[in-house]
N, C-alpha and C positions, 0 to 999 in steps of 0.2 A: 876108608872105602874097602868094601869087600871085593875081592877080585877072584879070578879063576886061576887055578894052577895049570900050566901048560902040560898037555898030555905027553909030550916028548921029553920034557925035563921037569920033574916034580918040584924042583927047587925054584923054578921060574914062576913068578906071579904076573898075570896079565890083567890090566884094568878092563872092566866091562862097561859098555855103554848100551843102555836099553833104547831101542828104536821102536816107537809105537806109531801105528797108523790106525786112524779111526774109520768111521762109517764110509762105505763106498770106495775106499782106496783099494780094495781087492778087485775093483772093476777098472783099474788103470789099464790103458791100452784099448779099452772097449767103450767106456763111458765118456762121452763128449771129447773125442780126440782133438777137436779144434781148440779146446780149452786146456786139456791136460796132456796132450801129446799121445804118442803111440807106445811109449815105454810102459812095460807092465811092472807090477809090484815085484814079481820074481826078478826082473831085470834090475830094478833098484836095489833089491836085497843082495843080489849077486855082486853088483858093483860095490856095495858097502862092505861086504865081507872081504873083497880084494883090497879095498882101500884100508880097512881096519888092519889087515895083516901088514901092509906097508907101514902103517903108523904105530904098530906094536900094541894094538888094543883088540878086543873082541867085541863084536856087536851081537846083541840078542834081539832079533827082529820079530815083531809080533803085530798082528792086525786083528781087529775085531769091529764088527758092526754094532756092538753092544756097549753102551756107556758103562754099565756096572763092571764088565770085564776089564775095560781100560782102567777104571779106577782101582780094581784089584791089582793090576800089573803096576800101576803107579805106586801103590802101597808097597809092593814087593821091592821095587827100585829104591824107595825110601828106606826100607828096612835093610837092604843090602848096601846102601850108600853109593848106588850107581847113578851117574848122570843120565838124563833122558833127552832124547831127541823125539819130538812128537809132531806129527801132522794130524791134528784132531778133526780134520774135515769139518763138517757142519756143526759139530759140537763146540767149535770155537766160539760161535755166536749165541749159544744157548745154554751151555752147561756150567752152572755155578758149582755143581758137585765135582766135576772134573777139575775146575779151578781150585777148589778147596783141597783136593787130594794133591795137586801139583804144588800147592803152597808149602807142603812139607818137604818136597824135593828141592824147591827153591831155597829153603833154609839150610839145605845140606849140599849135595853135589851139584845141584842146579839143573836147569833144563833149557833147551832151545826149541822154539816153536817154528815150524816151517809150513809153508803153503806153496804148492806148485804154481798156482796162478797168482796174479796180483789182485788180492782180495779188495784192495782200495780202488781198483778200476772196474769193479763189477757192481752188482746190485747193492744199494745202500745198506741193506741189512747185513751184508758181509763186511762192512767197514769196521764194525766193532768186534773186538776180541776180549773175552773175559780173562784170557790167559796172558796176553802180552805184557801187562804191567809187572808180572812176576817173573818173566822169562829173562835169562841171561842174554839172549839174543833172539831176534825174530828175522826170518828170511822169507821174503815173499816175491813171487813173480820170476823166479830163476829157473822154473821148470824143475825137473827131477834132479838137476845139478845142486839144488839147495840142500839135499840130503848130505852130499859129500862136503859141501861148504860147512855145514853144521858139524859133521864128524871131525873135520880138520880143526875147527875152532875148539870143540870139546876136548880133543886129544891134547891140545897144548896146555890144558889145565890139569891133566892127570899126572 
């Protein structure tokens, strides 16, 4: 696994976890707060950075509304040997291309799929995930706490 060298001590190597958020997750706190809550993506990322420091890892948080960009980032994580935590949003139910990219990560450092809402208690089209069968873990319906749960789980494997 490729890691980052700590800025304060060049001899220290810190594991990196890539955290990816898909379409519409930049709207957290604004879009459907009755489903997704009032926490913003900036709040989630701030909490993850603090938790990562506590766990002795670094998180690289990214968000895109574009499938191709997410795939490029998954390729980067695969090349770097970084585990991925991903909330793919609506691409969960539609993107074979994202699944194929994540298959390479699954064969390496692994990935965890998370969803803020319980996708199984929502519309039927949301019940199927193209990604779950490849994931090391799937966290649904735990709100934004799911991100921290996934990071704790991933950090135990680094």
